[in-house]
VOPAGU-2260 file (C-alpha; in pm, 1 decimal, decimal comma):
REM VOPAGU-2260
SITE   aa  ch    i         X         Y         Z
SITE  UNK   A    0       0,0       0,0       0,0
SITE  UNK   A    1     144,0     338,8     -97,3
SITE  UNK   A    2     169,8     637,5     131,3
SITE  UNK   A    3     -98,4     827,8     -54,1
SITE  UNK   A    4    -337,1     535,3     -25,5
SITE  UNK   A    5    -263,6     502,2     342,2
SITE  UNK   A    6    -346,0     868,5     392,4
SITE  UNK   A    7    -682,1     840,3     214,8
SITE  UNK   A    8    -777,7     510,3     377,2
SITE  UNK   A    9    -986,8     590,1     686,8
SITE  UNK   A   10    -879,6     408,7     995,1
SITE  UNK   A   11   -1103,3     271,1    1262,0
SITE  UNK   A   12   -1010,6     554,1    1494,0
SITE  UNK   A   13   -1076,6     825,5    1234,9
SITE  UNK   A   14   -1427,2     699,4    1132,5
SITE  UNK   A   15   -1719,5     904,9    1262,6
SITE  UNK   A   16   -1884,0     744,4    1558,0
SITE  UNK   A   17   -2240,7     626,9    1521,5
SITE  UNK   A   18   -2491,9     856,5    1684,5
SITE  UNK   A   19   -2586,8     739,8    2024,5
SITE  UNK   A   20   -2650,5     853,5    2375,3
SITE  UNK   A   21   -2276,7     889,8    2441,5
SITE  UNK   A   22   -2230,3    1182,5    2201,7
SITE  UNK   A   23   -2556,9    1365,3    2284,2
SITE  UNK   A   24   -2718,6    1343,8    1938,8
SITE  UNK   A   25   -3063,8    1217,9    2054,4
SITE  UNK   A   26   -3083,2    1498,9    2304,4
SITE  UNK   A   27   -2993,5    1750,7    2032,6
SITE  UNK   A   28   -3251,1    1607,1    1792,5
SITE  UNK   A   29   -3514,8    1614,6    2063,0
SITE  UNK   A   30   -3433,3    1975,9    2139,0
SITE  UNK   A   31   -3461,2    2064,5    1769,2
SITE  UNK   A   32   -3798,3    1895,1    1740,8
SITE  UNK   A   33   -3913,6    2071,9    2055,6
SITE  UNK   A   34   -3806,2    2408,4    1913,5
SITE  UNK   A   35   -3987,0    2334,5    1587,4
SITE  UNK   A   36   -4299,8    2242,2    1779,8
SITE  UNK   A   37   -4272,7    2557,4    1990,7
SITE  UNK   A   38   -4245,3    2768,9    1675,4
SITE  UNK   A   39   -4569,4    2646,5    1529,1
SITE  UNK   A   40   -4862,1    2889,4    1549,4
SITE  UNK   A   41   -5174,2    2792,6    1740,7
SITE  UNK   A   42   -5486,6    2839,6    1533,2
SITE  UNK   A   43   -5735,4    3057,8    1716,9
SITE  UNK   A   44   -6018,6    2872,8    1545,0
SITE  UNK   A   45   -5901,1    2544,3    1695,9
SITE  UNK   A   46   -5872,4    2696,0    2043,6
SITE  UNK   A   47   -6220,5    2843,6    2013,2
SITE  UNK   A   48   -6363,7    2509,1    1900,2
SITE  UNK   A   49   -6193,8    2321,7    2184,7
SITE  UNK   A   50   -6331,7    2572,6    2436,1
SITE  UNK   A   51   -6680,0    2537,1    2286,0
SITE  UNK   A   52   -6659,6    2159,5    2324,6
SITE  UNK   A   53   -6555,0    2200,7    2688,1
SITE  UNK   A   54   -6848,1    2432,7    2748,5
SITE  UNK   A   55   -7088,8    2173,9    2605,0
SITE  UNK   A   56   -6953,2    1891,4    2822,9
SITE  UNK   A   57   -6962,5    2119,2    3128,0
SITE  UNK   A   58   -7323,8    2214,1    3051,2
SITE  UNK   A   59   -7410,4    1844,9    3017,8
SITE  UNK   A   60   -7265,9    1774,3    3361,2
SITE  UNK   A   61   -7434,3    2070,4    3529,6
SITE  UNK   A   62   -7775,5    2042,8    3363,6
SITE  UNK   A   63   -7819,1    1670,0    3303,8
SITE  UNK   A   64   -7592,1    1476,1    3538,8
SITE  UNK   A   65   -7615,7    1697,0    3848,6
SITE  UNK   A   66   -7909,6    1731,1    4084,8
SITE  UNK   A   67   -8142,4    1972,3    3906,0
SITE  UNK   A   68   -8253,9    2272,1    4114,9
SITE  UNK   A   69   -8625,5    2309,0    4175,5
SITE  UNK   A   70   -8649,2    2622,5    3960,3
SITE  UNK   A   71   -8486,5    2435,2    3669,6
SITE  UNK   A   72   -8699,6    2122,6    3694,2
SITE  UNK   A   73   -8833,7    2028,8    3351,5
SITE  UNK   A   74   -8607,3    2278,7    3175,0
SITE  UNK   A   75   -8262,4    2119,3    3216,8
SITE  UNK   A   76   -8259,2    1881,3    2919,7
SITE  UNK   A   77   -8426,9    2121,9    2673,8
SITE  UNK   A   78   -8186,1    2394,8    2784,9
SITE  UNK   A   79   -7889,8    2166,0    2717,5
SITE  UNK   A   80   -8004,0    2091,5    2359,7
SITE  UNK   A   81   -8060,2    2462,6    2300,7
SITE  UNK   A   82   -7709,0    2540,6    2426,3
SITE  UNK   A   83   -7561,5    2280,0    2190,8
SITE  UNK   A   84   -7757,9    2415,8    1894,7
SITE  UNK   A   85   -7664,5    2776,9    1970,2
SITE  UNK   A   86   -7296,7    2685,8    2014,0
SITE  UNK   A   87   -7271,8    2499,9    1682,6
SITE  UNK   A   88   -7457,8    2779,6    1503,6
SITE  UNK   A   89   -7220,5    3036,7    1653,2
SITE  UNK   A   90   -6913,8    2839,4    1541,4
SITE  UNK   A   91   -7040,7    2835,8    1181,8
SITE  UNK   A   92   -7249,5    3150,2    1179,2
SITE  UNK   A   93   -7123,1    3287,2     847,7
SITE  UNK   A   94   -7231,5    2976,4     658,5
SITE  UNK   A   95   -7523,8    2861,5     872,4
SITE  UNK   A   96   -7706,9    3192,1     847,5
SITE  UNK   A   97   -7718,1    3157,8     467,6
SITE  UNK   A   98   -7845,8    2800,1     464,0
SITE  UNK   A   99   -8223,3    2754,1     497,2
SITE  UNK   A  100   -8184,6    2387,2     588,4
SITE  UNK   A  101   -7954,2    2475,6     876,6
SITE  UNK   A  102   -8212,3    2725,7    1002,0
SITE  UNK   A  103   -8487,5    2467,0     972,9
SITE  UNK   A  104   -8300,7    2194,3    1162,3
SITE  UNK   A  105   -8170,6    2423,5    1436,9
SITE  UNK   A  106   -8512,9    2584,0    1470,4
SITE  UNK   A  107   -8668,8    2238,1    1501,8
SITE  UNK   A  108   -8435,0    2145,7    1788,0
SITE  UNK   A  109   -8522,6    2469,0    1967,6
SITE  UNK   A  110   -8894,7    2422,3    1896,0
SITE  UNK   A  111   -8885,4    2071,3    2042,6
SITE  UNK   A  112   -8708,5    2210,8    2347,7
SITE  UNK   A  113   -8979,5    2474,2    2390,4
SITE  UNK   A  114   -9242,1    2201,4    2355,1
SITE  UNK   A  115   -9073,2    1997,4    2628,8
SITE  UNK   A  116   -9076,5    2299,4    2858,6
SITE  UNK   A  117   -9445,2    2358,3    2794,7
SITE  UNK   A  118   -9520,7    1988,8    2833,2
SITE  UNK   A  119   -9348,6    1970,5    3171,6
SITE  UNK   A  120   -9549,4    2263,2    3307,7
SITE  UNK   A  121   -9887,3    2302,6    3139,9
SITE  UNK   A  122   -9955,6    2027,3    2885,0
SITE  UNK   A  123  -10006,8    1750,7    3138,6
SITE  UNK   A  124  -10180,2    1499,4    2912,4
SITE  UNK   A  125  -10085,5    1135,1    2945,1
SITE  UNK   A  126  -10089,3    1086,0    2567,8
SITE  UNK   A  127   -9807,3    1337,3    2525,6
SITE  UNK   A  128   -9568,2    1107,2    2713,1
SITE  UNK   A  129   -9520,0     893,2    2401,9
SITE  UNK   A  130   -9429,8    1197,8    2194,0
SITE  UNK   A  131   -9194,1    1314,5    2469,0
SITE  UNK   A  132   -9015,5     978,5    2465,1
SITE  UNK   A  133   -8958,6     995,1    2090,2
SITE  UNK   A  134   -8844,8    1357,0    2123,9
SITE  UNK   A  135   -8560,7    1238,7    2347,9
SITE  UNK   A  136   -8423,5    1056,8    2042,3
SITE  UNK   A  137   -8525,4    1313,5    1782,0
SITE  UNK   A  138   -8332,5    1603,2    1937,0
SITE  UNK   A  139   -7983,5    1445,5    1928,9
SITE  UNK   A  140   -8053,9    1311,1    1578,6
SITE  UNK   A  141   -8149,4    1658,7    1456,9
SITE  UNK   A  142   -7853,1    1811,9    1639,2
SITE  UNK   A  143   -7610,2    1580,0    1458,7
SITE  UNK   A  144   -7780,4    1671,4    1130,5
SITE  UNK   A  145   -7732,3    2038,2    1217,9
SITE  UNK   A  146   -7360,7    1970,7    1272,5
SITE  UNK   A  147   -7331,0    1831,7     920,5
SITE  UNK   A  148   -7530,7    2117,3     763,7
SITE  UNK   A  149   -7402,2    2421,2     955,4
SITE  UNK   A  150   -7066,9    2433,7     771,8
SITE  UNK   A  151   -7248,3    2459,0     437,8
SITE  UNK   A  152   -7044,9    2181,6     272,7
SITE  UNK   A  153   -7331,7    1982,9     129,4
SITE  UNK   A  154   -7549,2    1962,5    -177,9
SITE  UNK   A  155   -7923,1    1907,0    -143,0
SITE  UNK   A  156   -7914,3    1703,3    -464,1
SITE  UNK   A  157   -7672,8    1453,2    -306,8
SITE  UNK   A  158   -7860,5    1351,1       8,2
SITE  UNK   A  159   -7673,7    1021,2      48,9
SITE  UNK   A  160   -7354,3    1213,9     120,3
SITE  UNK   A  161   -7529,3    1404,9     398,6
SITE  UNK   A  162   -7671,1    1078,5     535,4
SITE  UNK   A  163   -7323,8     923,5     530,3
SITE  UNK   A  164   -7173,9    1223,1     710,4
SITE  UNK   A  165   -7452,3    1202,2     968,9
SITE  UNK   A  166   -7375,5     833,7    1027,9
SITE  UNK   A  167   -6998,8     884,6    1054,8
SITE  UNK   A  168   -7061,8    1176,3    1290,4
SITE  UNK   A  169   -7158,0     922,0    1556,3
SITE  UNK   A  170   -6892,1     656,8    1498,6
SITE  UNK   A  171   -6594,0     796,6    1302,5
SITE  UNK   A  172   -6561,3    1174,5    1319,8
SITE  UNK   A  173   -6515,7    1185,4    1701,9
SITE  UNK   A  174   -6188,1     993,8    1652,3
SITE  UNK   A  175   -6048,4    1136,9    1328,7
SITE  UNK   A  176   -5925,0    1474,0    1460,0
SITE  UNK   A  177   -5790,6    1375,8    1801,7
SITE  UNK   A  178   -5443,1    1483,8    1688,3
SITE  UNK   A  179   -5576,4    1833,2    1619,9
SITE  UNK   A  180   -5715,4    1838,9    1972,8
SITE  UNK   A  181   -5380,0    1748,3    2132,2
SITE  UNK   A  182   -5163,4    1966,4    1906,0
SITE  UNK   A  183   -5231,4    2303,9    2079,0
SITE  UNK   A  184   -5146,0    2150,5    2414,6
SITE  UNK   A  185   -4825,0    2003,4    2270,9
SITE  UNK   A  186   -4725,7    2343,0    2129,2
SITE  UNK   A  187   -4788,1    2521,1    2458,3
SITE  UNK   A  188   -4596,1    2255,5    2646,3
SITE  UNK   A  189   -4306,4    2279,2    2400,6
SITE  UNK   A  190   -4296,7    2656,6    2443,1
SITE  UNK   A  191   -4284,0    2615,1    2818,5
SITE  UNK   A  192   -4002,2    2361,6    2793,2
SITE  UNK   A  193   -3807,8    2580,1    2547,8
SITE  UNK   A  194   -3848,1    2887,1    2766,0
SITE  UNK   A  195   -3706,8    2699,6    3064,2
SITE  UNK   A  196   -3387,0    2635,6    2865,8
SITE  UNK   A  197   -3335,6    2282,9    2993,7
SITE  UNK   A  198   -3495,8    1943,0    2998,8
SITE  UNK   A  199   -3624,6    1948,8    3351,6
SITE  UNK   A  200   -3783,2    1680,1    3559,4
SITE  UNK   A  201   -4089,5    1902,6    3595,8
SITE  UNK   A  202   -4175,3    1840,5    3229,6
SITE  UNK   A  203   -4155,9    1465,1    3269,5
SITE  UNK   A  204   -4363,5    1480,0    3585,7
SITE  UNK   A  205   -4621,1    1693,9    3407,7
SITE  UNK   A  206   -4653,8    1438,0    3128,4
SITE  UNK   A  207   -4697,3    1162,4    3385,4
SITE  UNK   A  208   -4971,4    1358,0    3561,0
SITE  UNK   A  209   -5155,4    1417,1    3234,9
SITE  UNK   A  210   -5148,6    1045,1    3165,7
SITE  UNK   A  211   -5254,9     959,8    3520,7
SITE  UNK   A  212   -5559,3    1189,7    3530,6
SITE  UNK   A  213   -5789,6     978,0    3305,5
SITE  UNK   A  214   -5676,5     663,5    3486,7
SITE  UNK   A  215   -5767,8     809,7    3823,6
SITE  UNK   A  216   -6098,9     935,5    3691,0
SITE  UNK   A  217   -6189,1     578,6    3600,5
SITE  UNK   A  218   -6033,1     390,8    3894,4
SITE  UNK   A  219   -6132,4     597,7    4199,9
SITE  UNK   A  220   -6513,0     584,1    4144,5
SITE  UNK   A  221   -6488,0     208,5    4090,8
SITE  UNK   A  222   -6292,4     159,1    4413,7
SITE  UNK   A  223   -6528,9     373,8    4618,4
SITE  UNK   A  224   -6821,2     176,2    4483,3
SITE  UNK   A  225   -6648,9    -155,0    4555,1
SITE  UNK   A  226   -6564,3     -87,7    4920,4
SITE  UNK   A  227   -6778,7     122,7    5152,1
SITE  UNK   A  228   -6498,5     150,1    5411,9
SITE  UNK   A  229   -6262,7     295,7    5151,5
SITE  UNK   A  230   -6531,9     543,4    5051,1
SITE  UNK   A  231   -6590,5     639,9    5415,1
SITE  UNK   A  232   -6220,5     697,6    5477,7
SITE  UNK   A  233   -6184,6     900,0    5161,1
SITE  UNK   A  234   -6485,0    1118,6    5239,5
SITE  UNK   A  235   -6387,1    1163,8    5604,1
SITE  UNK   A  236   -6038,7    1276,1    5500,9
SITE  UNK   A  237   -6130,4    1518,6    5222,6
SITE  UNK   A  238   -6501,3    1569,4    5280,4
SITE  UNK   A  239   -6457,0    1894,0    5472,5
SITE  UNK   A  240   -6300,9    2043,5    5157,4
SITE  UNK   A  241   -6483,1    1864,2    4877,1
SITE  UNK   A  242   -6634,2    1524,6    4821,4
SITE  UNK   A  243   -6356,3    1354,6    4622,6
SITE  UNK   A  244   -6585,1    1090,4    4476,1
SITE  UNK   A  245   -6834,2    1344,7    4345,8
SITE  UNK   A  246   -6556,5    1568,4    4218,6
SITE  UNK   A  247   -6384,7    1288,5    4028,3
SITE  UNK   A  248   -6714,2    1162,7    3889,3
SITE  UNK   A  249   -6817,3    1502,9    3754,0
SITE  UNK   A  250   -6463,7    1572,6    3631,1
SITE  UNK   A  251   -6478,1    1246,8    3436,9
SITE  UNK   A  252   -6814,3    1343,7    3286,0
SITE  UNK   A  253   -6668,2    1675,5    3169,6
SITE  UNK   A  254   -6318,6    1571,9    3060,5
SITE  UNK   A  255   -6353,7    1223,9    2912,7
SITE  UNK   A  256   -6594,9    1318,1    2628,8
SITE  UNK   A  257   -6413,6    1649,2    2570,5
SITE  UNK   A  258   -6145,5    1525,6    2322,8
SITE  UNK   A  259   -6397,3    1329,1    2116,7
SITE  UNK   A  260   -6646,5    1614,8    2096,3
SITE  UNK   A  261   -6360,9    1848,8    2004,8
SITE  UNK   A  262   -6255,4    1607,3    1730,3
SITE  UNK   A  263   -6608,1    1609,5    1590,6
SITE  UNK   A  264   -6635,6    1988,5    1593,2
SITE  UNK   A  265   -6285,1    2044,5    1455,5
SITE  UNK   A  266   -6356,6    1805,6    1170,0
SITE  UNK   A  267   -6652,9    2017,5    1063,8
SITE  UNK   A  268   -6419,7    2307,8     976,2
SITE  UNK   A  269   -6223,9    2124,0     710,2
SITE  UNK   A  270   -6324,8    1910,4     419,8
SITE  UNK   A  271   -6583,8    1638,8     481,1
SITE  UNK   A  272   -6426,8    1383,4     712,8
SITE  UNK   A  273   -6542,6    1095,6     501,5
SITE  UNK   A  274   -6681,8    1077,7     153,4
SITE  UNK   A  275   -6871,3     809,6     -23,7
SITE  UNK   A  276   -6679,8     644,3    -304,8
SITE  UNK   A  277   -6760,7     768,1    -650,5
SITE  UNK   A  278   -6968,4     478,0    -766,0
SITE  UNK   A  279   -7219,6     535,3   -1036,8
SITE  UNK   A  280   -7469,2     250,1   -1055,6
SITE  UNK   A  281   -7672,5     229,3   -1374,4
SITE  UNK   A  282   -7972,6      -0,6   -1387,9
SITE  UNK   A  283   -8105,3    -134,6   -1713,8
SITE  UNK   A  284   -8429,2      27,0   -1825,0
SITE  UNK   A  285   -8569,9    -306,8   -1931,7
SITE  UNK   A  286   -8487,5    -469,2   -1597,8
SITE  UNK   A  287   -8642,6    -184,5   -1401,9
SITE  UNK   A  288   -8961,4    -183,7   -1608,7
SITE  UNK   A  289   -9001,5    -561,9   -1576,2
SITE  UNK   A  290   -8963,8    -538,2   -1199,0
SITE  UNK   A  291   -9217,3    -256,0   -1187,1
SITE  UNK   A  292   -9468,1    -440,8   -1405,4
SITE  UNK   A  293   -9439,0    -756,5   -1194,4
SITE  UNK   A  294   -9501,0    -553,5    -880,5
SITE  UNK   A  295   -9788,0    -365,4   -1042,2
SITE  UNK   A  296   -9957,8    -690,7   -1133,1
SITE  UNK   A  297   -9986,3    -785,1    -767,2
SITE  UNK   A  298  -10095,9    -432,5    -677,9
SITE  UNK   A  299  -10365,5    -445,8    -947,5
SITE  UNK   A  300  -10519,5    -755,0    -788,3
SITE  UNK   A  301  -10511,4    -587,6    -448,4
SITE  UNK   A  302  -10667,0    -265,3    -579,6
SITE  UNK   A  303  -10940,4    -462,8    -758,0
SITE  UNK   A  304  -11040,3    -622,8    -427,8
SITE  UNK   A  305  -11037,8    -283,1    -259,2
SITE  UNK   A  306  -11267,4    -131,5    -522,9
SITE  UNK   A  307  -11505,8    -428,0    -514,8
SITE  UNK   A  308  -11528,3    -469,5    -140,3
SITE  UNK   A  309  -11400,4    -169,2      53,9
SITE  UNK   A  310  -11471,8     137,6    -159,9
SITE  UNK   A  311  -11791,5      13,4    -323,2
SITE  UNK   A  312  -11916,8    -172,5     -15,9
SITE  UNK   A  313  -11979,7     128,8     202,0
SITE  UNK   A  314  -12332,6     179,8     327,4
SITE  UNK   A  315  -12505,4     516,1     327,8
SITE  UNK   A  316  -12424,3     566,9     695,9
SITE  UNK   A  317  -12052,5     517,6     631,4
SITE  UNK   A  318  -12035,5     163,6     770,7
SITE  UNK   A  319  -11926,1    -144,5     582,4
SITE  UNK   A  320  -12045,6    -503,7     573,6
SITE  UNK   A  321  -11770,8    -714,4     726,4
SITE  UNK   A  322  -11752,4   -1094,8     713,8
SITE  UNK   A  323  -11903,1   -1282,7    1006,3
SITE  UNK   A  324  -11687,4   -1272,9    1318,7
SITE  UNK   A  325  -11467,5    -985,0    1194,5
SITE  UNK   A  326  -11478,8    -658,5    1390,8
SITE  UNK   A  327  -11375,1    -310,6    1284,5
SITE  UNK   A  328  -11080,7    -332,7    1521,6
SITE  UNK   A  329  -10951,2    -655,8    1370,6
SITE  UNK   A  330  -11012,0    -533,9    1014,0
SITE  UNK   A  331  -10830,4    -202,3    1059,4
SITE  UNK   A  332  -10543,8    -326,8    1274,4
SITE  UNK   A  333  -10492,2    -633,5    1057,1
SITE  UNK   A  334  -10382,3    -436,4     751,1
SITE  UNK   A  335  -10322,3     -71,5     836,1
SITE  UNK   A  336   -9953,7     -87,7     927,4
SITE  UNK   A  337   -9883,5    -337,7     651,6
SITE  UNK   A  338  -10023,3     -92,7     397,2
SITE  UNK   A  339   -9804,4     183,9     537,3
SITE  UNK   A  340   -9501,5     -45,0     505,3
SITE  UNK   A  341   -9590,5    -121,2     141,6
SITE  UNK   A  342   -9627,1     252,0      76,5
SITE  UNK   A  343   -9279,9     316,0     215,4
SITE  UNK   A  344   -9137,6      35,2      -2,3
SITE  UNK   A  345   -9304,3     179,9    -312,1
SITE  UNK   A  346   -9160,5     524,6    -247,1
SITE  UNK   A  347   -8816,9     366,9    -208,9
SITE  UNK   A  348   -8859,2     179,2    -537,7
SITE  UNK   A  349   -8961,1     505,6    -702,5
SITE  UNK   A  350   -8651,7     683,9    -574,5
SITE  UNK   A  351   -8412,2     407,5    -680,0
SITE  UNK   A  352   -8565,0     375,6   -1027,3
SITE  UNK   A  353   -8564,5     750,6   -1080,8
SITE  UNK   A  354   -8205,1     790,9    -966,8
SITE  UNK   A  355   -8026,8     497,7   -1127,8
SITE  UNK   A  356   -8228,2     425,6   -1443,0
SITE  UNK   A  357   -8217,5     628,2   -1765,3
SITE  UNK   A  358   -8544,3     814,2   -1814,6
SITE  UNK   A  359   -8773,2     685,4   -2088,9
SITE  UNK   A  360   -9145,4     719,1   -2155,7
SITE  UNK   A  361   -9223,0     356,5   -2060,1
SITE  UNK   A  362   -9032,4     404,4   -1736,0
SITE  UNK   A  363   -9219,7     726,2   -1655,1
SITE  UNK   A  364   -9551,3     554,2   -1727,2
SITE  UNK   A  365   -9456,0     263,0   -1500,7
SITE  UNK   A  366   -9358,1     501,5   -1220,4
SITE  UNK   A  367   -9686,2     690,5   -1253,8
SITE  UNK   A  368   -9872,3     359,4   -1232,0
SITE  UNK   A  369   -9671,7     270,1    -921,1
SITE  UNK   A  370   -9761,5     599,8    -755,0
SITE  UNK   A  371  -10127,1     551,2    -851,2
SITE  UNK   A  372  -10134,8     205,7    -692,7
SITE  UNK   A  373   -9962,1     351,1    -387,3
SITE  UNK   A  374  -10225,1     624,5    -361,2
SITE  UNK   A  375  -10502,8     363,0    -377,6
SITE  UNK   A  376  -10342,2     158,6     -99,3
SITE  UNK   A  377  -10296,9     473,5     105,5
SITE  UNK   A  378  -10663,1     559,5      56,0
SITE  UNK   A  379  -10751,6     207,0     167,8
SITE  UNK   A  380  -10546,6     253,1     485,2
SITE  UNK   A  381  -10709,9     591,1     550,6
SITE  UNK   A  382  -11055,6     444,2     501,0
SITE  UNK   A  383  -10981,6     154,8     735,2
SITE  UNK   A  384  -10855,2     394,9     998,2
SITE  UNK   A  385  -11158,9     619,8     949,0
SITE  UNK   A  386  -11394,1     327,4    1009,5
SITE  UNK   A  387  -11191,5     238,5    1315,4
SITE  UNK   A  388  -11212,6     593,0    1457,4
SITE  UNK   A  389  -11586,8     617,0    1384,7
SITE  UNK   A  390  -11644,0     296,7    1579,0
SITE  UNK   A  391  -11411,3     343,1    1876,6
SITE  UNK   A  392  -11309,0     708,3    1896,3
SITE  UNK   A  393  -10978,5     890,2    1860,1
SITE  UNK   A  394  -10660,3     808,6    2053,8
SITE  UNK   A  395  -10300,3     925,6    2034,5
SITE  UNK   A  396  -10193,0     641,7    1803,4
SITE  UNK   A  397  -10492,1     684,9    1570,7
SITE  UNK   A  398  -10435,8    1060,8    1553,3
SITE  UNK   A  399  -10066,5    1016,3    1467,6
SITE  UNK   A  400  -10151,5     752,5    1207,3
SITE  UNK   A  401  -10407,3     974,6    1035,7
SITE  UNK   A  402  -10172,1    1271,3    1016,1
SITE  UNK   A  403   -9894,5    1044,5     889,0
SITE  UNK   A  404  -10124,4     925,0     608,7
SITE  UNK   A  405  -10171,1    1289,2     509,4
SITE  UNK   A  406   -9792,7    1327,4     511,8
SITE  UNK   A  407   -9750,6    1028,7     278,2
SITE  UNK   A  408  -10018,5    1168,3      46,1
SITE  UNK   A  409   -9817,9    1489,5      11,7
SITE  UNK   A  410   -9506,4    1278,0     -50,6
SITE  UNK   A  411   -9681,9    1102,6    -341,1
SITE  UNK   A  412   -9773,5    1439,7    -492,4
SITE  UNK   A  413   -9410,9    1552,1    -462,4
SITE  UNK   A  414   -9299,5    1234,0    -638,1
SITE  UNK   A  415   -9535,6    1312,7    -926,0
SITE  UNK   A  416   -9398,4    1666,2    -939,1
SITE  UNK   A  417   -9043,7    1526,4    -947,7
SITE  UNK   A  418   -9121,6    1349,1   -1276,5
SITE  UNK   A  419   -9174,4    1691,4   -1436,2
SITE  UNK   A  420   -8934,0    1907,6   -1235,4
SITE  UNK   A  421   -8590,7    1748,4   -1260,8
SITE  UNK   A  422   -8429,4    2012,8   -1039,9
SITE  UNK   A  423   -8657,2    1939,8    -743,2
SITE  UNK   A  424   -8443,3    1793,9    -456,5
SITE  UNK   A  425   -8694,6    1523,9    -369,2
SITE  UNK   A  426   -8520,3    1356,9     -74,4
SITE  UNK   A  427   -8429,6    1686,6      91,3
SITE  UNK   A  428   -8786,1    1811,6      43,9
SITE  UNK   A  429   -8929,0    1494,1     198,7
SITE  UNK   A  430   -8692,5    1523,0     496,9
SITE  UNK   A  431   -8798,5    1883,5     549,9
SITE  UNK   A  432   -9162,4    1778,1     524,8
SITE  UNK   A  433   -9111,6    1504,0     783,8
SITE  UNK   A  434   -8935,1    1738,1    1029,2
SITE  UNK   A  435   -9209,6    1999,5     997,4
SITE  UNK   A  436   -9474,8    1731,1    1049,8
SITE  UNK   A  437   -9302,9    1597,1    1359,8
SITE  UNK   A  438   -9265,2    1938,7    1523,2
SITE  UNK   A  439   -9621,5    2041,1    1432,8
SITE  UNK   A  440   -9750,2    1712,7    1575,4
SITE  UNK   A  441   -9633,6    1801,7    1924,0
SITE  UNK   A  442   -9755,4    2160,3    1916,1
SITE  UNK   A  443  -10099,0    2047,4    1796,1
SITE  UNK   A  444  -10142,7    1896,0    2145,4
SITE  UNK   A  445  -10274,4    1549,7    2051,0
SITE  UNK   A  446  -10428,2    1494,3    2395,1
SITE  UNK   A  447  -10651,5    1798,5    2358,2
SITE  UNK   A  448  -10741,4    1704,6    1997,3
SITE  UNK   A  449  -10843,1    1352,3    2099,6
SITE  UNK   A  450  -11046,3    1472,4    2396,8
SITE  UNK   A  451  -11225,6    1735,4    2187,2
SITE  UNK   A  452  -11302,3    1490,0    1906,0
SITE  UNK   A  453  -11433,4    1220,9    2140,5
SITE  UNK   A  454  -11646,2    1466,4    2334,0
SITE  UNK   A  455  -11795,8    1610,8    2014,9
SITE  UNK   A  456  -11880,9    1265,0    1874,5
SITE  UNK   A  457  -12013,1    1121,6    2201,2
SITE  UNK   A  458  -11724,3     888,4    2293,3
SITE  UNK   A  459  -11634,9     861,0    2658,0
SITE  UNK   A  460  -11274,2     833,4    2773,1
SITE  UNK   A  461  -11299,2     463,4    2856,8
SITE  UNK   A  462  -11433,4     351,6    2518,3
SITE  UNK   A  463  -11170,4     543,5    2323,8
SITE  UNK   A  464  -10874,9     405,3    2519,5
SITE  UNK   A  465  -10964,8      40,1    2551,3
SITE  UNK   A  466  -10846,3     -50,9    2201,0
SITE  UNK   A  467  -10525,0     106,5    2061,6
């Protein structure tokens, strides 16, 4: 080996050492990453959204999970839904105020809350309890719909995308932006660590405490519930300051849902969290028409029986000759809800055929025939229910059923209009119609309507309630 080669040949001692803890490289890299994190700006929009989520969870704890004061009895739950609606509208005010659907949905949540307040104080009718129970499910459903509409990123002519966003709002969106929730806290912590100028033990202890808080919130209530002596000792030690069990329980109610609610609300600011795949399904016109004609054949037989027996068999006094041993109650209850189910299926068939099948004259004629058969079946259901009410009086369920038949009749007319007006957003219009019907149903005070109808037609309370 020559001298020049020996000078260029690196020796073992002259080779750069591998990075490791002994030369301080990991500590330097960590400090660089911490400085980069500390230099990142904190979005004020994210901070505002996180604070709004904390306010909602705190309101839930104070209004729903705490002992309600006497002056707030009956108003706590409606007030909570109103606070949620107002908060979401305020976060997206610039877009929500220009969207009629957002106004409708948020106004419906508030209207249902006002109804609950009136129901708890003045509208003390037993029949309203069923509507109140369904309202407990309707309000969160409408509130989630308001979340997906308030940002304005939707198209009324693509309702399936809105439905998909509504579904993922319960199961996916609360987890998709958790990193955005933790990032402001990481930036503030990095700024604190950088300002201190050293990697102190206080930072490590702070991280450990942050990790320990959710564990303690889950463990301590379980231990106090498992052992009464442990609970007694804990309360006797800290009870003169604050009840530790109650404090930890309410802190868990406020803090544990906070990140997930923040993730949901933060995700509403960006692009849609999840989108349906672009999948254009095209059904054959011939296949669709054959399916419709096969279905219409069965409907034609059913409608022929209705015209021969039900519509043409009415007496002058409005009664009908029923087979021996068959009462009005059995006749109406035996087919009313089935006819409503068939009506819903027909409207679904209409929507699928109209959306995924190329429009032709035979197809339009088949759809018109389907809507005509649906209208006949709906009239049959209304006539059955009318005979039922004339014989036994009006109750909550019969009143709701009759108004729902009127709602379906309007839906059929809108379907006919959709065949001529291609720009009519049919699904969105039907959803709006259903929401308006549901809110108006409660404010119509069904208990008072039923009592007034029965009193006017000579039914006593006992005879009108015996049979549903």
